[in-house]
C-alpha positions as a printed NumPy array, in Angstrom:
array([[  0.126,   0.037,  -0.09 ],
       [  1.48 ,   3.313,  -1.153],
       [  2.376,   5.941,   1.499],
       [ -0.019,   8.996,   1.559],
       [  2.064,  12.02 ,   0.238],
       [  2.209,  14.876,   2.467],
       [  0.447,  17.986,   1.293],
       [  0.187,  21.748,   2.683],
       [ -3.553,  20.973,   2.232],
       [ -3.416,  18.483,   5.095],
       [ -1.99 ,  20.749,   7.548],
       [ -4.71 ,  23.458,   6.457],
       [ -7.788,  20.862,   6.692],
       [ -6.278,  19.404,  10.128],
       [ -6.028,  22.934,  11.597],
       [ -8.765,  24.693,   9.611],
       [-11.033,  25.72 ,  12.66 ],
       [ -8.531,  26.542,  15.011],
       [ -6.498,  28.623,  12.561],
       [ -9.448,  30.671,  11.463],
       [-10.766,  31.161,  14.885],
       [ -7.475,  32.784,  16.073],
       [ -6.567,  34.623,  12.629],
       [ -7.589,  37.982,  10.808],
       [ -7.158,  37.104,   7.008],
       [ -7.498,  39.254,   3.824],
       [ -9.849,  38.365,   1.127],
       [ -7.153,  36.793,  -0.984],
       [ -5.688,  35.188,   1.688],
       [ -9.17 ,  33.47 ,   2.746],
       [ -9.864,  32.546,  -0.453],
       [ -6.582,  30.977,  -1.078],
       [ -6.95 ,  28.932,   2.25 ],
       [-10.424,  27.846,   1.2  ],
       [ -9.076,  26.588,  -2.343],
       [ -6.19 ,  24.751,  -1.037],
       [ -8.235,  22.882,   1.466],
       [-10.95 ,  22.117,  -1.144],
       [ -8.632,  21.32 ,  -4.096],
       [ -9.17 ,  17.814,  -5.777],
       [-11.593,  16.688,  -3.122],
       [-15.489,  16.097,  -3.832],
       [-16.051,  19.92 ,  -2.579],
       [-15.175,  20.784,  -6.029],
       [-16.787,  18.317,  -8.163],
       [-15.168,  15.995, -10.705],
       [-14.806,  15.519, -14.485],
       [-14.684,  12.355, -16.351],
       [-12.289,  12.113, -19.465],
       [-11.909,   9.619, -22.298],
       [ -9.061,   8.45 , -24.407],
       [ -9.815,   9.38 , -28.146],
       [ -7.374,   6.177, -29.27 ],
       [-10.252,   3.653, -30.686],
       [ -7.367,   0.735, -29.219],
       [ -7.684,   2.103, -25.743],
       [-10.673,   4.176, -24.916],
       [ -9.745,   4.241, -21.324],
       [-12.025,   6.57 , -19.114],
       [-10.206,   8.607, -16.18 ],
       [-12.362,  10.518, -13.426],
       [-10.708,  13.099, -11.18 ],
       [-11.534,  15.588,  -8.571],
       [-11.432,  19.098, -10.185],
       [ -8.367,  21.497,  -9.326],
       [ -8.999,  25.03 ,  -7.375],
       [ -6.564,  26.625,  -9.823],
       [ -5.704,  29.004,  -7.067],
       [ -2.216,  30.481,  -8.101],
       [ -0.746,  29.698,  -4.573],
       [ -1.853,  26.261,  -4.448],
       [  1.241,  23.887,  -4.422],
       [ -1.06 ,  21.031,  -6.526],
       [ -2.207,  23.387,  -9.322],
       [  0.841,  25.048, -10.765],
       [  2.472,  22.416, -12.815],
       [ -0.163,  22.498, -15.574],
       [ -0.286,  26.127, -15.738],
       [  3.622,  26.309, -15.867],
       [  4.106,  23.982, -18.757],
       [  1.377,  25.626, -20.941],
       [  2.926,  29.1  , -20.049],
       [  6.432,  27.4  , -20.78 ],
       [  5.153,  26.049, -24.324],
       [  4.355,  29.664, -25.132],
       [  7.543,  31.07 , -24.172],
       [  9.746,  28.294, -25.698],
       [  8.66 ,  29.956, -29.005],
       [ 10.335,  33.219, -28.036],
       [ 13.701,  31.964, -27.176],
       [ 16.715,  33.318, -29.055],
       [ 19.931,  31.874, -29.762],
       [ 21.904,  33.869, -27.233],
       [ 23.019,  33.134, -23.903],
       [ 20.82 ,  34.264, -21.128],
       [ 21.646,  36.004, -17.845],
       [ 19.959,  35.418, -14.436],
       [ 19.689,  38.467, -12.176],
       [ 18.197,  38.849,  -8.789],
       [ 17.398,  42.232,  -6.99 ],
       [ 16.403,  41.841,  -3.173],
       [ 14.966,  44.299,  -0.882],
       [ 16.504,  44.957,   2.363],
       [ 15.4  ,  43.279,   5.568],
       [ 14.383,  46.765,   6.95 ],
       [ 11.6  ,  47.06 ,   4.24 ],
       [  9.889,  43.636,   5.115],
       [  7.065,  44.988,   7.574],
       [  6.506,  47.948,   5.436],
       [  5.931,  45.755,   2.243],
       [  3.578,  43.36 ,   4.148],
       [  1.391,  46.34 ,   5.136],
       [  1.556,  47.931,   1.543],
       [  2.138,  44.651,  -0.58 ],
       [  0.401,  46.11 ,  -3.771],
       [  2.423,  49.478,  -3.589],
       [  5.7  ,  48.022,  -2.394],
       [  5.857,  45.143,  -5.041],
       [  4.776,  47.413,  -7.952],
       [  7.632,  49.855,  -6.88 ],
       [ 10.102,  47.009,  -6.768],
       [  9.187,  45.82 , -10.126],
       [  9.259,  49.506, -11.584],
       [ 12.884,  49.95 ,  -9.848],
       [ 14.341,  46.997, -11.563],
       [ 12.873,  47.489, -14.973],
       [ 14.159,  51.214, -15.271],
       [ 17.37 ,  50.18 , -13.424],
       [ 18.1  ,  47.474, -15.99 ],
       [ 16.708,  49.4  , -18.913],
       [ 18.654,  52.618, -18.164],
       [ 22.159,  50.88 , -17.596],
       [ 21.699,  48.755, -20.726],
       [ 20.772,  51.615, -22.738],
       [ 24.04 ,  53.502, -21.795],
       [ 26.919,  53.495, -24.488],
       [ 29.39 ,  53.112, -21.449],
       [ 27.91 ,  49.641, -20.574],
       [ 25.731,  47.853, -23.486],
       [ 24.459,  50.448, -25.731],
       [ 21.016,  48.871, -26.591],
       [ 17.723,  48.082, -25.605],
       [ 17.239,  44.996, -23.266],
       [ 14.313,  42.505, -23.293],
       [ 13.58 ,  40.665, -20.122],
       [ 10.943,  38.962, -17.605],
       [ 10.777,  39.751, -14.079],
       [  9.124,  37.186, -11.662],
       [  8.378,  38.154,  -8.183],
       [  8.97 ,  35.934,  -4.985],
       [  8.144,  37.082,  -1.523],
       [  9.804,  34.194,   0.647],
       [ 13.104,  32.172,   1.734],
       [ 13.491,  28.842,   2.533],
       [ 12.162,  29.18 ,   5.672],
       [  9.127,  30.663,   4.514],
       [  9.71 ,  34.161,   6.004],
       [  8.925,  37.27 ,   4.299],
       [ 11.913,  37.939,   1.688],
       [ 10.528,  39.95 ,  -1.41 ],
       [ 13.075,  39.685,  -4.474],
       [ 12.722,  39.648,  -8.146],
       [ 14.167,  37.102, -10.523],
       [ 15.078,  38.36 , -13.907],
       [ 15.935,  36.242, -16.981],
       [ 17.448,  38.376, -19.506],
       [ 19.096,  37.623, -23.108],
       [ 22.736,  38.5  , -22.972],
       [ 22.498,  41.538, -25.393],
       [ 20.07 ,  43.934, -26.744],
       [ 19.072,  45.867, -29.891],
       [ 20.988,  48.69 , -31.287],
       [ 19.421,  51.913, -31.143],
       [ 19.067,  52.121, -34.901],
       [ 17.505,  48.763, -34.853],
       [ 19.783,  47.437, -37.274],
       [ 22.114,  45.167, -35.15 ],
       [ 22.244,  42.594, -32.093],
       [ 24.875,  44.176, -29.4  ],
       [ 26.268,  41.364, -27.748],
       [ 27.08 ,  41.622, -24.174],
       [ 30.326,  40.726, -22.435],
       [ 31.101,  37.142, -21.996],
       [ 31.718,  37.337, -18.294],
       [ 28.865,  39.385, -17.115],
       [ 25.604,  41.372, -18.797],
       [ 26.019,  44.621, -16.738],
       [ 28.103,  45.567, -13.833],
       [ 26.515,  44.456, -10.493],
       [ 28.155,  47.567,  -8.6  ],
       [ 26.407,  49.839, -10.747],
       [ 22.973,  47.845, -10.961],
       [ 23.03 ,  47.85 ,  -7.086],
       [ 23.456,  51.567,  -6.731],
       [ 20.957,  52.289,  -9.163],
       [ 18.551,  50.046,  -7.836],
       [ 18.753,  51.206,  -4.591],
       [ 18.265,  54.905,  -5.809],
       [ 15.355,  54.385,  -8.038],
       [ 13.609,  52.234,  -5.298],
       [ 13.809,  54.884,  -2.55 ],
       [ 12.965,  57.503,  -4.948],
       [  9.737,  55.624,  -5.725],
       [  9.13 ,  55.038,  -1.934],
       [  9.28 ,  58.534,  -1.001],
       [  7.038,  59.523,  -3.716],
       [  4.142,  57.029,  -2.66 ],
       [  4.838,  58.427,   0.835],
       [  4.325,  62.224,  -0.179],
       [  1.165,  60.91 ,  -2.205],
       [ -0.185,  59.167,   0.937],
       [ -0.364,  56.004,  -0.869],
       [  1.327,  53.976,   2.023],
       [ -0.655,  52.808,   5.214],
       [  1.35 ,  52.345,   8.758],
       [ -0.098,  50.514,  11.818],
       [  1.169,  48.63 ,  14.528],
       [  4.974,  48.766,  14.95 ],
       [  5.235,  50.367,  11.753],
       [  2.758,  53.336,  12.895],
       [  5.482,  55.677,  13.819],
       [  6.878,  55.846,  10.272],
       [  3.515,  57.851,   9.492],
       [  5.528,  60.955,  10.579],
       [  7.573,  62.513,   8.125],
       [ 10.946,  62.823,  10.416],
       [ 10.691,  59.137,  11.066],
       [  9.945,  58.052,   7.272],
       [ 12.929,  60.344,   6.081],
       [ 15.103,  58.664,   8.977],
       [ 14.408,  55.172,   7.53 ],
       [ 14.93 ,  56.373,   3.873],
       [ 18.387,  57.721,   5.051],
       [ 19.475,  54.381,   6.87 ],
       [ 18.494,  52.311,   3.609],
       [ 20.55 ,  54.791,   1.247],
       [ 23.615,  53.851,   3.506],
       [ 23.13 ,  50.324,   2.972],
       [ 24.634,  48.041,   0.465],
       [ 21.418,  46.544,  -1.136],
       [ 21.744,  42.987,  -2.81 ],
       [ 22.074,  42.292,  -6.452],
       [ 23.095,  38.773,  -7.827],
       [ 23.95 ,  38.151, -11.118],
       [ 24.999,  34.702, -12.712],
       [ 27.234,  34.266, -15.629],
       [ 25.517,  34.275, -18.934],
       [ 24.541,  30.375, -19.805],
       [ 23.891,  29.249, -23.288],
       [ 20.971,  27.305, -24.686],
       [ 17.41 ,  26.852, -24.634],
       [ 17.249,  23.918, -22.457],
       [ 18.804,  25.89 , -19.608],
       [ 16.6  ,  28.717, -20.048],
       [ 13.502,  26.489, -19.825],
       [ 14.68 ,  24.814, -17.051],
       [ 15.4  ,  28.38 , -15.207],
       [ 11.895,  29.305, -16.552],
       [ 10.512,  26.227, -14.879],
       [ 12.182,  26.59 , -11.705],
       [ 11.184,  30.184, -10.868],
       [  8.156,  31.18 , -12.572],
       [  5.337,  29.283, -10.984],
       [  6.606,  28.42 ,  -7.583],
       [  4.577,  28.781,  -4.646],
       [  6.042,  29.544,  -0.792],
       [  6.762,  25.716,  -0.475],
       [  6.415,  22.585,  -2.436],
       [  4.473,  19.535,  -1.23 ],
       [  8.015,  17.779,  -1.888],
       [  9.393,  19.57 ,   1.023],
       [  7.389,  18.39 ,   3.749],
       [  8.811,  15.617,   5.688],
       [  6.296,  14.976,   8.524],
       [  3.074,  16.18 ,   9.911],
       [  1.824,  15.72 ,  13.505],
       [ -1.38 ,  16.732,  15.47 ],
       [  0.634,  19.851,  16.505],
       [  3.702,  20.557,  13.998],
       [  5.048,  20.354,  10.576],
       [  8.435,  19.418,   9.55 ],
       [ 10.021,  20.663,   6.061],
       [ 13.342,  20.801,   4.218],
       [ 15.113,  23.75 ,   3.636],
       [ 18.143,  24.752,   2.188],
       [ 20.671,  26.909,   4.098],
       [ 22.349,  29.196,   1.54 ],
       [ 24.84 ,  30.336,   4.516],
       [ 26.069,  27.038,   4.972],
       [ 26.775,  25.974,   1.586],
       [ 23.288,  25.182,   0.27 ],
       [ 23.108,  22.278,   2.75 ],
       [ 19.6  ,  20.554,   3.451],
       [ 18.453,  21.199,   6.921],
       [ 14.985,  20.353,   8.708],
       [ 12.783,  22.874,  10.215],
       [  9.986,  22.205,  12.439],
       [  7.047,  24.713,  13.129],
       [  3.682,  24.43 ,  15.211],
       [  1.083,  24.14 ,  12.605],
       [ -0.331,  27.419,  13.077],
       [  2.748,  29.341,  12.635],
       [  3.282,  27.333,   9.514],
       [  0.015,  28.151,   7.916],
       [  0.472,  31.976,   8.857],
       [  3.885,  32.24 ,   7.234],
       [  2.391,  30.339,   3.884],
       [ -0.093,  32.79 ,   3.88 ],
       [  2.401,  35.545,   4.066],
       [  2.942,  35.166,   0.371],
       [ -0.484,  35.388,  -1.185],
       [ -0.47 ,  38.255,  -3.47 ],
       [ -3.222,  41.059,  -3.711],
       [ -5.958,  40.163,  -6.108],
       [ -4.977,  40.439,  -9.605],
       [ -1.55 ,  41.474,  -8.963],
       [  0.797,  40.438, -11.983],
       [  3.615,  38.427, -10.666],
       [  5.322,  37.421, -13.893],
       [  5.918,  40.807, -16.117],
       [  7.907,  41.518, -19.39 ],
       [  9.776,  44.576, -20.038],
       [ 11.665,  46.03 , -22.803],
       [ 11.659,  44.874, -26.196],
       [  9.966,  41.598, -24.452],
       [  6.902,  43.682, -23.397],
       [  3.615,  42.511, -24.218],
       [  2.376,  45.024, -26.647],
       [  5.575,  44.754, -28.872],
       [  7.079,  41.366, -28.065],
       [  6.119,  39.385, -31.222],
       [  7.56 ,  42.089, -33.538],
       [ 10.61 ,  42.469, -31.32 ],
       [ 11.463,  38.698, -31.497],
       [ 10.942,  38.435, -34.936],
       [ 13.63 ,  41.459, -35.559],
       [ 15.86 ,  40.015, -33.022],
       [ 15.944,  36.648, -34.809],
       [ 16.509,  38.604, -38.249],
       [ 19.555,  39.799, -36.794],
       [ 20.964,  36.763, -35.141],
       [ 22.126,  33.439, -36.55 ],
       [ 18.788,  31.139, -36.672],
       [ 17.926,  28.722, -33.879],
       [ 17.499,  25.192, -34.901],
       [ 14.288,  23.916, -34.75 ],
       [ 15.012,  21.127, -32.445],
       [ 16.502,  23.471, -29.882],
       [ 13.689,  25.962, -30.476],
       [ 10.894,  23.93 , -29.616],
       [ 12.679,  22.307, -26.578],
       [ 10.578,  21.072, -23.89 ],
       [ 10.776,  18.01 , -21.63 ],
       [  8.241,  14.922, -22.321],
       [  6.409,  15.484, -19.106],
       [  5.642,  18.968, -20.009],
       [  4.182,  18.283, -23.56 ],
       [  2.081,  15.561, -21.883],
       [  0.631,  17.956, -19.471],
       [ -0.034,  20.358, -22.197],
       [ -1.302,  18.1  , -24.827],
       [ -3.34 ,  16.025, -22.331],
       [ -2.111,  12.547, -23.788],
       [ -3.485,   9.416, -22.416],
       [ -1.489,   8.068, -19.493],
       [ -2.091,   4.787, -20.351],
       [ -1.767,   4.184, -24.252],
       [  0.561,   7.289, -24.443],
       [ -1.039,   7.874, -27.972],
       [ -4.351,   9.003, -27.748],
       [ -5.804,  12.511, -26.23 ],
       [ -8.125,  12.719, -23.051],
       [-11.485,  14.457, -23.97 ],
       [-13.921,  15.57 , -21.496],
       [-17.194,  13.73 , -21.526],
       [-18.98 ,  14.537, -18.309],
       [-18.952,  16.008, -14.852],
       [-20.072,  15.091, -11.416],
       [-21.435,  17.891,  -9.109],
       [-19.566,  18.78 ,  -5.895],
       [-20.052,  16.477,  -2.85 ],
       [-20.161,  13.412,  -5.215],
       [-17.581,  10.923,  -3.991],
       [-15.522,   9.062,  -6.698],
       [-15.818,   5.435,  -6.024],
       [-12.336,   3.902,  -5.441],
       [-10.616,   2.247,  -7.968],
       [-11.513,   4.444, -10.83 ],
       [-10.102,   7.646,  -9.788],
       [ -7.15 ,   9.011, -11.31 ],
       [ -5.551,  11.548,  -8.925],
       [ -2.802,  13.06 , -11.173],
       [ -5.211,  15.77 , -12.258],
       [ -3.773,  18.594, -14.532],
       [ -7.041,  20.511, -15.291]])
């Protein structure tokens, strides 16, 4: 008999009443909590699919997914469909991975003003990269890149940062040639760090002057101009963290990077080690100790609270494109880039793993040939009989 795979949903369901009685949640947090509890259970109903291969015709019945973007069980299908679309936009150049991190002093302020502060983070990073890249002293070209917001660290604590994936080069100002970056780095980190700090603090000060920020609890004193200005001065004197990896080549690596960062949630089910009546134990990677794997145990209520810290405001876009990769001009810009670069072979241009293709195409898991077609639905509350359920639902 196979062992039940531990899930974040198990913790939520086991401690639902106690947690909700002791917590005040925002509407998005409550929705995420309820969705994760109900995901792939009879509460959401189920669907029946049938293989269209005449030699198979097997039927699959599965509980419906909640499709909440914070649910650990609902990201693989969304990720694979998104990756399939992005794979068509890869360029035959090295790519660089750059991470911009907010200092810890801004963590509580960001939690109280998620939409504003996270929006400023995106704007400060994009303006920094585009401005420095356009400078002839550095690259002298227009960049194109995507940025993905993560708000957690390995311990589930609040740690806002942006992962940026950037083709190592850009379009010349006259749009007639591709300007390659230096082999060792895309842009100088020291310059990125200084401009990022300046732009972020300038935008934060502007938000304060326009009364866009809220302060309560232990942050209430920052509502006074003198206290807020003091915080800004302290942050200007700090060295902010910007990390850049050496550019790497090949669409296979790019796809792996995208898969790793774009549709992540605060913690995956695979990191859970043990769930008891009162506690949750999970694996975490200690970057200060050579990335060694360690175990952390939290009481269940604290674990849930840490998880829900990372629920984003309703409608907030966590994956954004900038420069020549911006949504409004991406198709034309990618076509221009390809005309300026050596062609990418068809096999490499469409690289995706077999599992990603299967998730996108909805191939039959039994015959591996036919496609699954929806033939019916069961209403919420109706239990699927044991033996006919297929739990690996990617709907």
